[in-house]
N, C-alpha and C positions, 0 to 999 in steps of 0.2 A: 504494500500500500504506500503510495507516494503522498506526502503531505505538502501543502503549500505554505511552507515556512518562509517568512520574509527574512531576507538578509539585510541587516542594517548597513546603510551606505553613509559614510561620513560626509556630512554637508558642511563645507567650509563657512558658509554664511551662518548656519546655526551655531557652529562653534564660536564664531566671532561675536554673535549676539550674546551667547552665554558668557564669554569673557567680559564683554561690556557690562553685562548685568552684575557680574562679580565685582568689577572695578567700581561701579556705581554704588553697590551695596557697601563695600569697604570704605569708600569715601564718606558715606552718610552715617556709618555706624563705627565710630572710632573705638568704642568700648570693646568691640570684638578684637581689634588689634591689640588692645592692652591685656585682655583676659585670656584669650586663647593661647598665646605663647606660654603663659604661666601654667595653664592646665596641661598643655602638652609636655612641658618640662617635668611636672609632677608625675604624669603618666610614665614618662621614660624612666625617671629615677625609681619609681615604685616597681615598674616592670623588671628592671635589672637589679632590684633590691639593693640599691645604693644607699649608704648611710654616711653621715658626717660631712666632712669637707668635700668628699667626692660627690656626694649628692648635690651639694650646693654648687659646685663647679659645673657639673653636667646640667643642672637646672638653669643656671645662668647662660651657659653656652647654647642650649636648645632654645631658650626664650630669645636670646640675641639673634640667632639664626632665623627664627620665624618672624621676628620684627623686621629684619632685613628683607625677607621674602614679601611681607605685607607692604613694606615701603616701596619695593620694586613694582609690585602689582598696582598699587595705588598711583604711582607716578607714570604708569603706562598711559599714553594718550588714547583716548577713545576715538576710533575712526568713524566717520560718517559716510565715507565714500567706498566702503567694502574692500579697501586695500589692506594689506597686512601691516600691522602696527610694528614699529621698531621701538625697542626699549633703550633708553639712554642710561648711562651709568649714573649711579647715585653720587650726589656731591659729598664732599668730605664731612660736612656737618651732619648729614643723615647717618653716615657710617659711624661717626664718633658717638652719636647719641646712644647707640645700642651696644657699645663695647664696654664691658666690665670685666676686670680680671682680678681674681683674688690673689693678692700678693702674699698675705700671711694670715693664718687663722689659728687661734687657740681658743679653748672654751672661755667665753666671756669677752673676747676681743677679736675683731676682724679688720683687716686693712684691704681696701678695694681700690684698684687703679681705675679712674674714670677720666679719660682724656678730655672730655668736655669741660671739666672743672677748670682747666688751664685757660680756656678761651671764652667761657660764658659765665660771667660773674652773677648774673641774675639766676641762672640755673643753680649755681653753687649756693646762693642764698636760699632759694626755694628748697633745695635738697636738705640743707642744714636745718631749716625751720621744720620741715616735715619729719626728719629724723629725731629732732629734739622733742617733738610732740608725741612720739611713739612711747607707749608705756614701758616697753622692755629696754629702751635705750637709756643708758646711764650718762654717757658722755659722747660727744661728737667732735672730732678735730678734722677740719678740712685743710688740705695743703695744696692750694691751686698751682703753685710752682712745680710740685711733684705730681700733680694731677691725681691725687689720692685722697681717700677719706678713711679715717680710723674711727671705728664704732666700738665703744665699750657697751656691753649689753648684759642684762640679767637673764641668764639662760635657764633659770629654774622654771620648770613646767613648759618649756619650749623646745620642741625637737629641732634638729638641723633643717629638716624640710620646712617646718613652719617658719623658722628664721629666714630661710631662703625666700619663701613666698612673701613674707613681710617686707624684706628688703627689695625684692623685685617690684612689689606693689608700690612702695615708697618711691623708688626710682622712676617707675612709670608715671606715678602721680606728679612728680616734679616735672617730667617731660610733658605730661598732659596739661598741666596748668599753663605752660607756655603755648601749647597748641591752641588752647581755649582763648588765650589772650590774643593770639594772631588772627583767630577767626572773628573776634569782636571788632 
């Protein structure tokens, strides 16, 4: 018995429409860009059962990678003439926004390299204010010339993954405040 099964044919116009819808959605819903990388980072660290500093490093790396992917997608031009869109390279400021490197970590203290601190004083002030407002943070020292931040925190009742999520949330919020100010 022969069945009339349809074979899907890739329609370039449909693919382009889907890409344009995705770009439009990401441009209108910035919260997805902030939340999804953190969730994916937690998923990866829990899937590989990572703990401690390793979990934090992987979480930061995964979140950074996905932020760059979202930024690249959002910066892609939307075509109205059905031609193929070309993607430009991200500028240095966008790349530096999502780069965080843990330089040193011991229980109760972490030092993170944030290149943007050296070039953006407003970001540094927002970050310091948000970190100081966190209940677990005891002391914050920013060193813009070294592009790093040292955070002393109370780790009681806080897992490494929770600490990583809190820090990622604070860094995203500091960046998000700037994006909200640029939209206004």
